[in-house]
N, C-alpha and C positions, 0 to 999 in steps of 0.2 A: 350452505356456506360455500362460496366459490373459493378455490385455492389456485394459486399459480405456482408453477415450478420454475425456479431460476437456476441457471448455471452460475455457481459462485466460486470465485477464486479467493482464497484466504491466505493472507500473508503470515498469520500465526502458524497455520498448518505448514505453509511453505517454509517458514523459518525452521520448523522442526525437521522437515525433510532436508533442508539445506544443511543443517548441522550434521545429519547422517551422511550426506554427500561429502561434506568437508572432511570427514574422517577418512573417506576413501580417496581424497585428493582429486576430485573431479575439476576439470577446467570450467571456466565461466560459460563457454558455449555449450558444453555438455550439460551443465545445470539448466540452461534454458531448454534444451531438448528434453530433459527429464520433466520439466513443467508441462511439456506437450505430450507426455507419455500416453495419456488416455486417447489422444488424437492419433498417435502413431500405432496404437494397438487396435483401433477400430471401435473403442468404447465410446468415443465422441466423434463428431464430424471432423474429418482430417483437415480440410482446408489446405492452404499453402504454408506449411510449417516454416520453411526456409524464409519466405517473405515475412513471416511474423518474427523470426529471429532478427531480421534486418530492421523491422519496425521497432523492436525492443532496443536495438543498438541506436536507432534514431532518437528514441525517447530518453535513453540513458547512454549518452556518448562515452562516458567513462568506461562503461562495460565493453564497448567496442575496443577501446584502447587496451583492455585487459582480457580480451576474449580467449587468449591461449594461456592465461595465468590460472594457477590453481586457486579455486574459490577460498580455500583455507588461508590464503595469504593476503586476501583483500582486507581493507580497513573495515571498521564497523559500519560506516556509512555506505561503503561500496557493497558490503554484504546485504544491507537493507535494500539497496537498489536492486541487487540481484534477486532478493526474495520477492520484491514487487514485480520485477520483470518475469520471473519464473511463474508467479501466480497468473499474470496476464497471458502467458503462453497457453493457458487453458481456454482462452477466449471467453472469459466469464461474462455473464450479463451484469453481474454485480461483483465488485472487488471489495472484500472485507479487509480493512486495514486496522489491525489490532495493536495499538500503542506503537506506531512506527518510529516514534522518537525515543522510546525507552532505552536508556543506557548510552545515548549518543551525546557527544560534546555539543555545546550550543551552536557552533559553526555548522556541524553536521545536521543538527535539528533544522536549521534554516534551509539547508540544501534539500533535505527530505521533503519539507513543506513546499519548496519550490517545485520539486518533482510532482507532488500531489496536485499543485496548481496546473502543471502541464498536462497531467492526466485528465483533470477536469476540462481543460481547454480542448482535449481530444475527445470529449464527450463520453468519457468512461464513467459509468455510474459507480459510486463508492459509498460504503458505509464505514465511517471513520470513528473508531473508539480511541479517545485520546484524553489523557489527564492534563496535557498542556492546552487548556481550553482557549486561551487567547489565540494561539496559532491555528487551532482547529476551526474557530469561528471566522478566521480570516479567509479560509479556503472553502468553508461550507456554505451551502444555500440555506439549510435548515438545521436546527440543532435541538437536542434534548438534553436537559440537565438531569442527571440521575443522582439521587442521594439515598444511600442505604437501599439500593435496588429499586427505588420508586422514582418515576418521572415527577420532578417538582416544578419544572417550567419547560415550555417548548415554544418554538416559533422561528421565524426567519432569523438567520444568523445575524443580520444587521440589527434587528430589534434586540436580540440577546446581548450583542456587544454594547449597545447603548442603554441597556436597562441598568439603572443604578444598583439595584439589589444584586443582580448577576455580577456586575463589575466588582462590587465590594466583596462578595463571597467567593467568586471563582477566578476573577481576572486580575487580582492584585490591586484593587482599589481603582483610582482614577486611571483609566487605561487610554 
């Protein structure tokens, strides 16, 4: 059986690390550098960390505006942006997004999914786990529907969005 090793950035893990950093009052820029820590210590290929910080600021312009602000003072949506940017600082081959909309106001949910769309346009491979299925299927290429830990249906996101059974069960009826 062939196996492949992937470098994975995980926003759930990053969110946990972010919470620890928030208690220390780290600034946004410092949080991004913490995301690159394995690269700075030689555990991962270093690359141009400063250029990647700038790339994160290009992807997440609001973080540039707040680069000197303490991460603990950011809004929930801004903290989620920082968690995503911080995970991306690892230069992962696959970015795991675990419930990126959880606990956010509807306006911020739309903003987070707009960011996910921009990441997709930047050719960043993502695995998105999300209970807000309608939004997830709008940005996904392929989807799996899990029920009680088992895949009940899978296919191209457009097919799932248009499947009457999926719409009725997971997308709030006629979507």
